[in-house]
C-alpha positions as CSV (number, residue, x, y, z in Angstrom):
1,M,-136.3,-17.6,155.5
2,S,-135.1,-14.5,153.8
3,D,-131.8,-12.5,153.3
4,P,-131.0,-8.8,153.0
5,L,-130.9,-7.2,149.6
6,R,-127.5,-7.2,147.9
7,P,-125.9,-4.1,146.4
8,H,-126.8,-4.8,142.8
9,D,-130.4,-6.0,143.5
10,P,-133.2,-3.8,142.2
11,R,-134.9,-1.6,144.8
12,R,-138.1,-1.2,142.7
13,I,-139.7,-3.2,139.9
14,G,-142.8,-1.6,138.4
15,R,-145.1,-0.7,141.2
16,Y,-143.3,-3.0,143.7
17,R,-140.7,-2.0,146.3
18,M,-138.2,-4.8,147.0
19,L,-137.7,-5.6,150.7
20,R,-135.7,-8.8,151.1
21,R,-134.5,-11.8,149.1
22,L,-136.6,-14.9,149.4
23,G,-134.5,-17.2,147.1
24,Q,-132.6,-17.6,143.9
25,G,-132.9,-20.2,141.2
26,G,-131.8,-20.9,137.6
27,M,-134.3,-18.4,136.1
28,G,-133.9,-15.4,138.5
29,T,-134.4,-14.1,142.0
30,V,-137.5,-14.0,144.1
31,F,-138.0,-11.0,146.4
32,L,-140.3,-10.2,149.2
33,A,-141.9,-6.9,148.0
34,E,-144.4,-4.3,149.0
35,A,-147.3,-3.6,146.7
36,P,-149.5,-0.6,146.8
37,G,-152.1,-1.0,149.5
38,P,-149.8,-1.9,151.2
39,R,-149.5,-5.7,150.8
40,H,-146.7,-8.1,150.8
41,V,-146.1,-10.1,147.6
42,A,-143.4,-12.3,146.1
43,V,-141.8,-10.9,142.9
44,K,-139.8,-13.2,140.6
45,V,-137.3,-11.1,138.6
46,I,-136.0,-12.8,135.5
47,R,-132.3,-13.1,134.9
48,P,-130.9,-10.5,132.4
49,E,-129.7,-13.1,129.8
50,Y,-133.3,-14.1,129.3
51,A,-134.7,-10.6,129.3
52,H,-133.4,-9.8,125.7
53,E,-134.7,-13.0,124.1
54,E,-137.9,-12.3,122.2
55,H,-138.9,-15.9,122.0
56,Y,-138.5,-16.2,125.8
57,R,-140.7,-13.1,126.3
58,A,-143.4,-14.6,124.1
59,R,-143.3,-17.9,125.9
60,F,-143.3,-16.1,129.3
61,R,-146.3,-14.0,128.2
62,S,-148.2,-17.1,127.1
63,E,-147.5,-19.1,130.2
64,V,-148.4,-16.2,132.5
65,S,-151.7,-15.9,130.7
66,R,-152.5,-19.5,131.4
67,A,-151.2,-19.4,134.9
68,R,-153.6,-16.5,135.7
69,Q,-156.5,-18.9,134.9
70,V,-155.4,-21.3,137.7
71,P,-157.9,-21.1,140.5
72,P,-156.3,-20.4,143.9
73,F,-156.9,-23.9,145.3
74,C,-153.9,-24.6,147.4
75,T,-151.7,-22.5,145.1
76,A,-150.0,-19.2,145.4
77,E,-152.2,-17.0,143.2
78,V,-150.6,-15.2,140.3
79,L,-151.3,-11.5,140.8
80,D,-149.4,-9.6,138.2
81,A,-146.7,-9.9,135.5
82,D,-145.0,-7.7,132.9
83,P,-143.2,-9.7,130.2
84,D,-142.6,-6.4,128.3
85,H,-140.7,-4.7,131.2
86,E,-137.0,-4.1,130.7
87,T,-136.6,-7.0,133.2
88,P,-139.6,-9.3,132.9
89,Y,-141.1,-10.1,136.3
90,L,-143.9,-12.1,137.9
91,V,-145.9,-11.2,141.0
92,V,-147.5,-13.9,143.1
93,E,-149.2,-14.2,146.5
94,Y,-146.7,-14.2,149.3
95,V,-147.1,-17.3,151.5
96,D,-145.7,-16.6,154.9
97,G,-144.8,-20.0,156.3
98,P,-142.2,-22.7,156.3
99,S,-141.7,-25.2,153.4
100,L,-142.4,-28.9,153.6
101,D,-138.7,-29.4,153.3
102,E,-138.0,-27.3,156.4
103,V,-140.9,-28.9,158.4
104,V,-139.7,-32.5,157.8
105,R,-136.0,-31.8,158.3
106,E,-136.7,-29.9,161.6
107,N,-139.5,-32.0,163.1
108,G,-139.3,-35.4,161.3
109,P,-141.7,-37.2,159.0
110,L,-145.4,-36.3,159.1
111,T,-148.1,-38.7,160.3
112,G,-151.8,-39.0,160.5
113,G,-153.9,-36.0,159.5
114,S,-150.8,-33.9,158.8
115,L,-149.5,-36.3,156.2
116,H,-153.0,-36.7,154.8
117,G,-153.3,-32.9,154.6
118,V,-150.1,-32.6,152.5
119,A,-151.2,-35.4,150.2
120,V,-154.6,-33.8,149.7
121,G,-153.3,-30.2,149.5
122,V,-150.6,-30.9,146.8
123,A,-153.1,-33.1,144.8
124,T,-155.6,-30.2,145.0
125,A,-153.0,-27.8,143.7
126,L,-152.1,-30.1,140.8
127,A,-155.8,-30.6,139.9
128,A,-156.2,-26.8,139.7
129,I,-153.0,-26.2,137.8
130,H,-153.6,-29.0,135.3
131,G,-157.2,-28.0,134.8
132,A,-155.9,-24.6,133.5
133,G,-153.6,-26.4,131.0
134,V,-150.5,-25.7,133.0
135,I,-147.8,-28.1,134.1
136,H,-145.8,-27.4,137.3
137,R,-142.5,-29.0,136.1
138,D,-140.6,-28.5,139.4
139,L,-142.8,-29.9,142.2
140,K,-140.7,-30.6,145.3
141,P,-140.9,-30.1,149.1
142,R,-139.3,-26.6,148.9
143,N,-142.2,-25.5,146.6
144,V,-144.8,-26.6,149.1
145,L,-145.3,-23.9,151.8
146,F,-147.6,-23.9,154.8
147,A,-149.9,-21.0,155.4
148,L,-151.7,-21.3,158.7
149,G,-151.1,-25.0,158.5
150,T,-152.6,-25.4,155.0
151,P,-150.2,-26.5,152.2
152,K,-149.8,-24.2,149.2
153,V,-147.9,-25.0,146.0
154,I,-145.7,-22.2,144.6
155,D,-143.5,-21.6,141.5
156,F,-145.6,-23.5,138.9
157,G,-145.2,-23.7,135.2
158,I,-143.7,-20.3,134.5
159,A,-141.1,-20.2,131.7
160,R,-138.7,-22.9,132.6
161,P,-135.4,-22.7,130.7
162,L,-135.1,-24.8,127.6
163,E,-131.5,-25.8,128.2
164,P,-130.7,-29.3,129.4
165,T,-130.6,-29.6,133.2
166,S,-127.3,-29.4,135.0
167,F,-126.3,-31.1,138.2
168,H,-125.7,-29.2,141.4
169,T,-123.3,-30.4,144.2
170,R,-126.0,-32.0,146.4
171,A,-126.5,-35.7,145.6
172,E,-130.2,-35.5,144.7
173,E,-130.4,-32.0,143.1
174,V,-130.5,-30.7,139.5
175,V,-132.3,-27.7,138.0
176,G,-135.7,-29.0,138.7
177,T,-134.8,-31.5,141.4
178,L,-133.6,-34.9,140.2
179,A,-135.1,-36.9,143.1
180,Y,-138.6,-35.7,142.1
181,M,-138.2,-36.1,138.3
182,A,-140.3,-38.7,136.4
183,P,-138.3,-41.1,134.2
184,E,-139.5,-39.3,131.0
185,R,-137.8,-36.1,132.3
186,L,-134.4,-37.8,132.1
187,D,-134.6,-38.2,128.3
188,P,-134.3,-34.8,126.5
189,A,-136.6,-36.1,123.7
190,T,-139.5,-36.9,126.1
191,D,-138.8,-34.0,128.5
192,R,-139.7,-31.7,125.6
193,L,-143.1,-33.5,125.4
194,L,-143.8,-33.2,129.1
195,T,-147.3,-34.1,130.3
196,P,-149.1,-33.6,133.6
197,A,-148.2,-37.2,134.5
198,A,-144.7,-35.9,135.4
199,D,-146.2,-33.7,138.1
200,V,-148.2,-36.7,139.4
201,F,-144.9,-38.7,139.7
202,A,-143.5,-35.8,141.7
203,W,-146.5,-35.8,143.9
204,G,-145.7,-39.5,144.8
205,A,-142.1,-38.5,145.6
206,V,-143.2,-35.5,147.7
207,V,-145.7,-37.5,149.7
208,T,-143.1,-40.2,150.3
209,F,-140.6,-37.6,151.6
210,A,-143.3,-36.1,153.8
211,G,-144.2,-39.5,155.3
212,T,-140.7,-41.0,155.6
213,G,-138.2,-38.2,155.5
214,R,-136.6,-39.8,152.4
215,T,-137.1,-39.7,148.7
216,P,-138.2,-42.9,147.0
217,F,-135.2,-43.2,144.7
218,G,-132.5,-41.1,146.4
219,G,-128.9,-42.4,146.1
220,D,-125.5,-41.2,147.2
221,S,-124.8,-39.6,143.8
222,P,-126.9,-38.1,141.0
223,G,-126.1,-41.1,138.7
224,V,-127.4,-43.6,141.3
225,T,-130.5,-41.6,141.8
226,A,-131.2,-41.3,138.1
227,A,-130.6,-45.1,137.6
228,R,-133.0,-45.9,140.4
229,I,-135.7,-43.6,138.9
230,L,-135.3,-45.4,135.6
231,T,-135.0,-49.0,136.8
232,Q,-135.9,-49.6,140.5
233,P,-139.2,-49.9,142.3
234,P,-139.9,-47.0,144.7
235,R,-138.9,-47.2,148.4
236,I,-142.0,-45.9,150.1
237,G,-141.2,-47.0,153.7
238,D,-144.1,-47.6,156.0
239,L,-146.6,-45.1,154.5
240,P,-150.2,-45.6,155.7
241,P,-151.9,-48.4,153.8
242,Y,-154.4,-46.2,152.1
243,L,-151.5,-44.0,150.8
244,A,-149.0,-46.7,149.9
245,Q,-150.8,-48.1,146.8
246,L,-151.7,-44.7,145.5
247,V,-148.1,-43.5,145.8
248,V,-146.8,-46.6,144.1
249,A,-149.3,-46.0,141.2
250,A,-148.2,-42.3,141.0
251,L,-144.6,-43.5,140.8
252,D,-145.2,-45.9,137.9
253,K,-142.4,-45.7,135.2
254,E,-145.0,-45.4,132.5
255,P,-146.8,-41.9,132.4
256,A,-149.9,-43.5,130.9
257,N,-150.3,-45.8,134.0
258,R,-150.3,-43.0,136.6
259,P,-153.6,-41.6,138.0
260,T,-154.5,-38.0,137.1
261,A,-154.6,-35.3,139.8
262,P,-158.4,-35.4,140.1
263,E,-158.2,-39.2,140.4
264,L,-155.8,-38.7,143.3
265,L,-158.4,-36.6,145.0
266,D,-161.1,-39.2,144.3
267,R,-159.1,-41.7,146.3
268,L,-157.9,-39.3,149.0
269,L,-161.3,-38.0,149.9
270,V,-163.1,-41.3,150.2
271,P,-164.5,-42.4,153.6
272,G,-162.1,-44.3,155.7
273,T,-159.1,-42.1,155.2
274,P,-158.1,-39.6,157.9
275,S,-160.9,-37.0,157.9
276,A,-159.4,-34.3,160.1
277,L,-158.8,-31.9,157.3
278,P,-159.2,-28.2,157.9
279,V,-162.6,-27.0,156.6
280,E,-161.0,-24.7,154.0
281,L,-158.6,-27.4,152.7
282,R,-161.5,-29.8,152.3
283,R,-163.6,-27.2,150.5
284,E,-160.8,-26.4,148.1
285,A,-160.0,-30.0,147.5
286,V,-163.7,-30.8,146.6
287,A,-163.8,-27.7,144.3
288,A,-160.6,-28.6,142.6
289,R,-161.7,-32.2,142.1
290,R,-164.9,-31.0,140.4
291,S,-163.0,-28.4,138.3
292,G,-160.4,-31.0,137.3
293,H,-162.9,-33.6,136.2
294,R,-165.0,-31.1,134.3
295,D,-162.3,-28.9,132.6
296,G,-159.0,-30.7,133.0
297,D,-159.5,-34.2,131.7
298,A,-157.8,-33.4,128.4
299,A,-155.2,-31.0,129.9
300,A,-154.5,-33.2,132.9
301,G,-154.6,-36.5,131.0
302,R,-151.8,-39.0,130.5
303,G,-150.1,-37.4,127.5
304,G,-152.9,-37.6,124.9
305,E,-154.3,-40.4,122.9
306,R,-151.9,-43.2,122.2
307,D,-151.9,-44.8,118.8
308,A,-154.6,-47.5,118.8
309,P,-153.5,-50.9,117.6
310,P,-154.9,-52.1,114.3
311,D,-158.0,-54.3,114.5
312,G,-157.1,-57.8,115.2
313,A,-153.7,-57.0,116.6
314,R,-153.1,-59.6,119.2
315,E,-151.0,-59.9,122.3
316,A,-149.6,-63.4,122.9
317,R,-147.2,-65.4,125.0
318,R,-145.4,-68.6,123.9
319,G,-146.8,-68.6,120.3
320,G,-150.3,-67.4,121.2
321,R,-151.0,-69.9,124.0
322,R,-150.4,-67.7,127.0
323,H,-151.9,-64.4,127.8
324,G,-150.9,-62.1,130.7
325,S,-150.4,-58.5,131.8
326,S,-147.2,-56.6,131.3
327,G,-144.7,-56.8,134.1
328,R,-145.8,-53.4,135.4
329,T,-149.4,-53.8,136.5
330,R,-151.6,-50.8,137.2
331,R,-152.6,-50.9,140.8
332,M,-154.4,-47.6,141.5
333,A,-157.9,-49.0,141.5
334,A,-157.0,-51.1,144.5
335,A,-155.5,-48.2,146.5
336,A,-158.2,-47.8,149.1
337,V,-160.8,-50.7,148.9
338,A,-160.7,-54.4,148.4
339,V,-163.3,-57.0,148.0
340,A,-163.5,-59.5,150.8
341,L,-164.0,-62.9,149.1
342,A,-164.5,-65.4,151.9
343,G,-164.2,-68.5,149.6
344,A,-166.6,-70.9,148.0
345,G,-169.9,-69.3,147.1
346,A,-168.5,-65.8,146.9
347,G,-170.7,-65.3,143.9
348,I,-170.6,-62.9,141.0
349,A,-169.2,-59.5,142.1
350,L,-170.1,-57.5,139.0
351,R,-172.7,-54.9,139.6
352,N,-175.0,-53.6,136.9
353,R,-176.8,-50.3,137.0
354,D,-180.2,-52.0,136.8
355,E,-179.6,-53.9,140.1
356,A,-180.3,-52.4,143.5
357,P,-177.1,-51.5,145.3
358,R,-176.0,-54.1,147.8
359,A,-174.4,-53.4,151.1
360,A,-170.7,-52.7,150.5
361,Q,-168.5,-55.7,151.1
362,T,-165.2,-53.9,151.2
363,T,-162.3,-53.6,153.6
364,A,-159.3,-51.3,153.7
365,V,-156.4,-52.6,151.6
366,T,-153.1,-53.0,153.5
367,G,-151.1,-53.6,150.4
368,P,-150.6,-56.5,148.0
369,A,-150.9,-60.2,148.9
370,V,-149.8,-63.2,146.9
371,F,-150.7,-66.8,147.2
372,D,-148.9,-69.4,145.1
373,S,-148.6,-73.2,145.8
374,L,-145.4,-73.2,143.7
375,R,-146.4,-76.6,142.4
376,Q,-147.0,-75.8,138.7
377,P,-144.8,-74.1,136.0
378,G,-145.9,-70.7,134.6
379,G,-147.1,-69.1,137.8
380,L,-145.8,-66.0,139.5
381,F,-142.3,-67.5,139.5
382,S,-141.1,-68.2,136.0
383,E,-138.8,-71.1,135.2
384,S,-135.1,-70.4,134.4
385,A,-131.8,-72.1,134.5
386,S,-131.8,-71.9,138.3
387,C,-135.5,-72.2,139.0
388,V,-137.5,-75.3,137.8
389,Y,-140.7,-76.9,138.9
390,R,-140.1,-80.4,140.3
391,N,-142.6,-81.2,143.1
392,G,-142.3,-77.5,144.0
393,L,-140.1,-74.7,143.0
394,R,-136.6,-76.2,143.0
395,V,-133.8,-73.7,143.1
396,A,-130.2,-74.7,142.2
397,A,-127.3,-73.8,144.4
398,G,-126.6,-70.0,144.2
399,G,-129.9,-69.3,142.4
400,R,-132.7,-66.9,143.1
401,C,-136.2,-66.6,141.6
402,G,-138.4,-63.5,141.4
403,S,-142.1,-63.0,140.5
404,Y,-142.5,-61.7,137.0
405,L,-145.2,-59.3,138.3
406,H,-142.5,-57.5,140.2
407,T,-144.9,-56.9,143.1
408,V,-143.5,-54.3,145.6
409,F,-144.4,-54.8,149.3
410,P,-144.2,-52.1,151.9
411,A,-141.8,-52.2,154.9
412,A,-144.4,-54.1,157.0
413,Q,-144.8,-57.5,155.5
414,A,-145.2,-61.2,156.3
415,V,-143.7,-64.1,154.3
416,Q,-144.6,-67.7,154.8
417,V,-143.1,-70.5,152.7
418,T,-142.3,-74.2,153.1
419,A,-138.7,-75.1,152.3
420,T,-137.0,-78.5,152.0
421,L,-133.2,-78.5,152.1
422,A,-131.8,-81.1,149.8
423,G,-128.6,-81.8,151.9
424,D,-126.2,-80.7,154.5
425,R,-124.8,-77.9,152.2
426,S,-128.2,-76.5,151.3
427,C,-129.5,-73.2,152.7
428,A,-132.9,-71.7,152.0
429,A,-132.8,-68.0,151.4
430,I,-135.6,-65.3,151.3
431,W,-134.7,-61.9,150.1
432,F,-137.1,-59.1,151.1
433,R,-137.2,-55.4,150.4
434,A,-135.2,-56.2,147.3
435,T,-134.8,-53.4,144.8
436,D,-133.3,-55.1,141.8
437,Q,-135.4,-55.5,138.7
438,N,-133.5,-58.6,137.5
439,E,-133.9,-61.8,139.6
440,E,-130.6,-63.1,138.0
441,D,-128.7,-60.0,139.4
442,A,-126.4,-61.3,142.1
443,F,-125.9,-57.8,143.5
444,A,-129.4,-57.0,144.6
445,D,-129.9,-54.5,147.4
446,A,-132.0,-56.4,149.9
447,Y,-132.3,-58.0,153.3
448,R,-131.7,-61.8,153.3
449,V,-132.9,-64.5,155.7
450,S,-130.8,-67.8,155.4
451,V,-131.9,-71.1,156.9
452,C,-129.1,-73.7,156.9
453,P,-128.9,-77.1,158.5
454,D,-127.0,-75.7,161.5
455,E,-127.7,-71.9,161.5
456,V,-130.3,-69.2,160.9
457,S,-129.0,-65.8,159.9
458,L,-130.2,-62.3,158.8
459,A,-128.1,-59.9,156.7
460,G,-128.4,-56.8,154.6
461,S,-126.8,-56.4,151.2
462,I,-126.0,-53.1,149.5
463,G,-124.2,-53.3,146.2
464,G,-123.4,-56.9,146.7
465,A,-121.6,-56.5,150.1
466,D,-123.2,-58.5,152.9
467,D,-123.6,-56.8,156.3
468,P,-124.4,-59.5,158.9
469,I,-127.2,-58.4,161.3
470,A,-127.9,-61.5,163.5
471,S,-127.4,-65.2,163.5
472,V,-128.1,-68.2,165.8
473,R,-127.1,-71.8,165.9
474,R,-130.1,-73.9,165.2
475,A,-130.7,-77.4,163.7
476,T,-132.9,-77.6,160.6
477,S,-132.9,-81.1,159.2
478,P,-132.4,-81.6,155.5
479,G,-134.9,-83.8,153.6
480,A,-137.9,-82.6,155.6
481,A,-140.3,-79.8,154.8
482,H,-140.0,-76.8,157.2
483,L,-142.4,-73.8,157.5
484,I,-140.3,-70.6,157.5
485,Q,-142.1,-67.5,158.6
486,L,-140.7,-64.0,158.4
487,V,-142.5,-61.0,159.9
488,A,-141.0,-57.5,159.3
489,D,-142.1,-54.1,160.5
490,E,-140.3,-50.8,159.9
491,R,-137.5,-51.6,162.4
492,Q,-137.3,-55.3,163.1
493,A,-137.5,-58.8,161.5
494,T,-138.7,-61.9,163.3
495,I,-138.1,-65.4,161.9
496,T,-139.8,-68.5,163.1
497,I,-139.3,-72.1,161.9
498,D,-142.0,-74.7,162.3
499,G,-143.8,-72.4,164.7
500,S,-140.9,-71.9,167.0
501,P,-139.1,-68.5,167.3
502,A,-135.6,-68.6,165.8
503,L,-134.2,-65.2,165.3
504,Q,-134.8,-61.4,165.6
505,G,-132.7,-58.6,164.0
506,L,-132.9,-54.8,163.6
507,L,-133.5,-53.4,160.1
508,T,-131.6,-50.1,160.0
509,A,-130.5,-49.6,156.3
510,S,-132.0,-46.2,155.3
511,T,-132.3,-47.3,151.7
512,L,-134.0,-50.7,152.2
513,I,-137.6,-49.6,153.1
514,S,-139.7,-51.4,150.5
515,G,-139.3,-53.8,147.6
516,R,-139.8,-57.3,146.2
517,V,-139.6,-60.8,147.7
518,L,-137.2,-63.3,146.1
519,L,-136.7,-67.0,146.9
520,G,-133.4,-68.8,146.4
521,T,-130.4,-70.5,148.0
522,A,-127.5,-69.2,150.0
523,G,-125.6,-72.5,150.2
524,R,-124.0,-75.1,147.9
525,G,-127.0,-77.3,147.5
526,P,-130.6,-77.0,146.0
527,V,-133.7,-76.1,147.9
528,T,-137.4,-76.8,147.1
529,F,-140.1,-74.3,148.0
530,T,-143.9,-74.8,148.2
531,D,-147.0,-73.0,149.5
532,L,-145.8,-69.4,149.3
533,R,-147.9,-66.8,151.2
534,L,-146.9,-63.1,150.9
535,R,-148.8,-60.4,152.7
536,S,-148.5,-56.7,153.4
537,G,-148.6,-55.9,157.1
538,T,-147.5,-58.0,160.0
539,D,-150.6,-60.2,160.4
540,V,-149.8,-63.6,159.1
541,T,-153.5,-64.5,158.9
542,S,-154.9,-61.5,157.0
543,P,-155.9,-61.6,154.3
544,A,-156.9,-65.3,154.7
545,V,-156.1,-67.7,152.0
546,P,-159.2,-67.6,149.7
547,G,-161.5,-70.6,150.0
548,F,-161.4,-71.1,146.2
549,V,-157.8,-72.2,146.5
550,T,-159.1,-75.6,147.5
551,G,-162.9,-75.3,147.0
552,D,-165.5,-74.3,144.5
553,A,-166.4,-70.7,143.6
554,Q,-167.5,-68.4,140.8
555,F,-166.3,-64.8,140.9
556,T,-165.2,-61.9,138.8
557,A,-161.5,-61.2,138.6
558,G,-158.7,-59.4,136.8
559,V,-156.7,-62.1,135.0
560,H,-152.9,-61.4,134.9
561,L,-152.1,-64.7,133.1
562,M,-153.9,-67.6,131.5
563,S,-151.8,-70.3,130.1
564,D,-153.5,-73.2,128.2
565,Q,-150.2,-74.9,127.7
566,D,-148.9,-74.8,131.3
567,R,-152.5,-75.1,132.7
568,V,-152.0,-72.3,135.2
569,A,-153.8,-68.9,135.8
570,V,-152.9,-65.9,137.9
571,V,-156.1,-64.1,139.0
572,E,-156.9,-61.2,141.2
573,P,-160.5,-61.1,142.6
574,A,-162.2,-57.9,141.7
575,T,-165.5,-56.1,141.5
576,Y,-166.7,-54.0,138.6
577,P,-169.6,-51.8,140.0
578,S,-171.3,-49.3,137.8
579,G,-169.9,-45.8,138.1
580,A,-173.0,-44.6,139.9
581,D,-172.8,-47.3,142.5
582,Y,-169.1,-46.8,142.9
583,C,-169.5,-43.1,143.6
584,R,-172.5,-43.7,145.9
585,E,-170.6,-46.3,148.0
586,H,-167.5,-44.1,148.3
587,G,-169.2,-40.8,148.9
588,L,-167.8,-39.2,145.7
589,D,-169.5,-36.1,144.2
590,S,-171.6,-36.9,141.2
591,T,-169.3,-34.9,139.0
592,A,-166.3,-37.2,139.7
593,A,-165.0,-38.9,136.5
594,Q,-165.7,-42.4,137.8
595,C,-169.4,-41.7,138.1
596,A,-169.8,-41.3,134.4
597,K,-168.2,-44.7,133.6
598,E,-170.1,-47.8,132.8
599,H,-168.0,-49.8,135.2
600,V,-165.1,-49.1,137.6
601,P,-162.6,-51.8,138.3
602,V,-161.9,-52.4,142.0
603,L,-159.1,-54.9,142.3
604,S,-158.6,-56.7,145.6
605,G,-154.8,-56.6,145.7
606,T,-154.7,-60.4,146.2
607,Q,-153.0,-62.3,143.4
608,V,-153.6,-66.0,143.4
609,T,-151.9,-68.7,141.2
610,L,-154.4,-71.5,140.4
611,P,-154.0,-74.7,138.4
612,V,-156.2,-75.2,135.4
613,V,-158.1,-78.4,134.6
614,A,-156.9,-80.5,131.7
615,D,-159.8,-79.4,129.4
616,P,-161.1,-76.0,130.6
617,V,-164.0,-74.3,129.0
618,Y,-163.3,-70.9,127.4
619,R,-166.3,-68.6,126.8
620,D,-166.3,-65.4,124.8
621,Y,-168.8,-62.8,123.6
622,R,-167.0,-61.1,120.7
623,G,-168.2,-63.3,117.9
624,D,-171.8,-62.3,118.5
625,P,-172.3,-60.0,121.5
626,A,-176.1,-59.9,121.1
627,K,-176.2,-63.7,121.5
628,C,-173.1,-64.5,123.4
629,R,-173.1,-62.0,126.3
630,D,-175.0,-62.6,129.5
631,P,-176.8,-59.2,130.2
632,R,-176.5,-59.8,134.0
633,T,-172.8,-60.5,134.3
634,L,-171.6,-59.2,130.9
635,A,-169.5,-62.4,130.6
636,G,-169.3,-64.4,127.4
637,T,-171.6,-67.4,127.1
638,C,-170.5,-69.0,123.8
639,E,-167.8,-71.7,124.1
640,V,-164.8,-71.1,121.9
641,P,-161.4,-72.8,121.4
642,F,-158.4,-71.2,123.2
643,R,-157.0,-69.8,119.9
644,E,-160.1,-67.6,119.6
645,F,-159.9,-66.6,123.2
646,T,-156.7,-64.5,122.6
647,I,-156.6,-61.1,124.3
648,L,-156.6,-58.1,122.0
649,S,-153.8,-55.6,122.4
650,G,-155.0,-52.4,124.1
651,E,-157.6,-54.3,126.4
652,P,-157.5,-53.7,130.1
653,S,-154.7,-55.2,132.1
654,P,-155.4,-57.3,134.0
655,W,-158.3,-58.3,131.8
656,P,-161.8,-58.9,133.4
657,A,-163.3,-62.3,133.4
658,L,-165.9,-64.5,135.2
659,V,-163.9,-67.4,136.7
660,T,-165.4,-70.7,137.7
661,V,-163.2,-72.8,140.1
662,R,-163.9,-76.4,141.0
663,G,-161.8,-78.2,143.6
664,G,-159.2,-75.4,143.5
665,K,-158.7,-75.6,139.8
666,V,-160.0,-73.2,137.1
667,A,-162.6,-75.1,135.2
668,E,-164.2,-72.3,133.1
669,I,-163.2,-68.8,132.3
670,A,-165.5,-66.3,130.5
671,K,-164.2,-63.0,129.1
672,M,-166.2,-60.0,130.2
673,G,-167.2,-57.1,127.9
674,L,-167.0,-53.9,129.9
675,S,-167.3,-50.4,128.6
């Protein structure tokens, strides 16, 4: 859309004749103009107050020089600029098409190949931009335009103002748009040290908007939006499974944990994702991916090298006896593929470059899955004043318990858990799509299922205010174990108890579209929970409970936690193929970054809590790698006491290990040395 020229607008700038207004922002006005030829171009004319600042002109000149090096892969090409003109200006390719914002608001969220095309196109543009050493800084749906159906990113990286951002009147808008700003952008100190990871965060928000019509952190005021960006998990709705995990990874609070733009393309261009991309878009995506991996790794990295910990620095839990990952676990490696471990005899999944490639044993990930018997302390659900382990996870009246891993599930999910009500005043409660980060917070935004002795109910809660959705009178006897099953899709939740349908209710809250699962009580008596099964998607049988939960197996895994004191481990089956095998199996070009790696972690997305035998065997390789590392599995072979098994700070999280399970208990665990 465009507007007529105003009386005080320039009619000519340099060689360009102004025709109409295309838009106005904090730095100046953008005009549709005619270039010699003739040719239509877009001319950005800088505001007068910046025109007389020499430091601004110098910065403008430097940034334009770098922007001219950006290859025109899904970007509006920089054609001309004159920082020395009386009024500095910039000339870029004119993209004659609607913005992503207009398309979604007029036609609704994108699906299928259209959504995939936006995800690929914007990632392609970022790979090209970052590869030239430029950061966009204001990626949003209004800056994604469609030219003949192909997305193009405009307005990148040219002389943003140095002043702090100021709020506009719309709830989600600031200079640079608040709803698409990474957490580090909300701190003036870190905003000055901006890295390309901020653009990747914005990519995740843009794709969420494209696929759901909503931003992942949007609130009804700027303050609420900012708080959600800083503290809440993203609300990604029912994005396609192959996109959901990648978007969650891009929206990680920590810049260093986000994938780079070329890594986004690595995941978006693998077989199994929608393939109906326009030929030109696919060509540009492949070219940008190659360029980004070759030239942009440093420029498009995650903010430079972090300070390495001193040798011997150790990460510990409970006085050095418990080792685990941070609460925010990197999930990008599991975005598109997972290992199908059928159970006992699954074998060693590590692949070495001297082995012949095996047939791929992968399946599309639908999101995370969690299996926890809830029968031993120290698992996914930590003990607290309200949550203790006593023949199961016993929750006191009014209490709630949350997984310390803060795993976020998409809108479509299935929950199964066995609950025993202690008495007539006990009510078992399951919160889902919960967006609080503190399981003790009584005012979580979430849906809640309550199962009481005489009633089953479903309610929503925003800001602590309950909104009843549905309820039914139904007897559930105290003192007996009952299997509660909740299946939710984008619009509806279905609750069954002991295999019999109990209740259905519509899920209509626009802000409750993804989140965590919490267990607790909604009555005045305690409840005991056991055998928790959390799955993404609505199939309560997939993925199946791994056979090693009760049987014997040896497999490679990422270990989130290993507690010698509590005798519990949280593991995630994984494979670690060589980079060459990984690229061959997933059809990646040989120039992709993964191809050059010794091993690439491919996490399954399935987290399992297992008990540990009374006297487990710990094996390591670090004391003498030549003697103590198996060349086939790269796992340690020399037995060590637990105190020497401590995980070093800076090692991968979750850390790779060869796990041996006997009778459903971890009997041996060998640390793996991967490059």
